[in-house]
C-alpha positions in Angstrom: 3.5 31.6 118.4 5.5 32.2 114.9 3.0 31.6 111.5 4.7 28.6 109.2 4.3 31.2 106.0 4.4 34.2 107.7 4.8 37.1 105.6 3.8 34.9 102.1 0.8 36.5 100.5 -1.9 33.4 100.5 -5.4 33.2 98.1 -8.2 31.5 99.1 -10.6 30.2 96.6 -13.8 28.0 97.0 -13.5 24.3 95.8 -16.1 22.4 94.8 -16.1 18.3 94.3 -18.0 15.5 94.7 -19.1 14.2 97.7 -17.0 10.8 96.7 -13.8 13.0 96.1 -14.2 15.0 99.6 -14.9 11.9 101.6 -11.5 9.9 100.4 -9.8 13.1 100.8 -11.3 13.2 104.0 -9.9 9.5 105.3 -6.4 10.2 103.2 -6.2 13.0 105.8 -7.0 11.2 108.5 -4.6 8.6 107.5 -1.8 11.0 107.3 -2.5 12.7 110.7 -3.2 15.8 108.9 -6.5 18.4 108.2 -7.9 18.0 104.8 -6.7 21.4 104.0 -2.9 20.4 104.9 -3.8 17.4 103.1 -5.2 19.1 99.2 -2.6 21.9 100.1 0.3 19.0 100.4 -1.0 17.1 97.2 -1.2 20.0 95.1 2.6 21.0 96.1 3.5 17.9 95.0 1.5 17.8 91.6 3.0 21.2 90.6 6.6 20.2 91.6 6.3 17.3 89.6 4.9 18.6 86.6 7.8 21.7 87.0 10.4 19.4 87.1 9.1 17.5 84.1 8.5 20.5 82.0 12.3 21.8 83.1 13.6 18.2 81.6 11.3 18.9 78.3 12.8 21.8 78.3 16.9 20.8 78.9 16.2 18.5 76.6 14.6 20.2 73.6 17.4 23.0 74.1 19.8 20.0 73.7 18.2 18.9 70.6 17.9 22.3 69.1 21.6 23.2 69.8 23.0 19.6 68.1 21.6 20.6 65.1 23.3 23.4 64.3 
């Protein structure tokens, strides 16, 4: 059996959250036919990619703006 992330390094850490958030995440994971773990990883990955894309666009806009001033 081949692991999906074979060769990649992984980190673990405890995640403390309120009961209501845990329950909501658990139900969303069930609705998505995923484990709670995979649902949380997918949500975190999407958030980071979204912020990274925003940062890249913002950086380009700032660079273009400073080049125009020259």
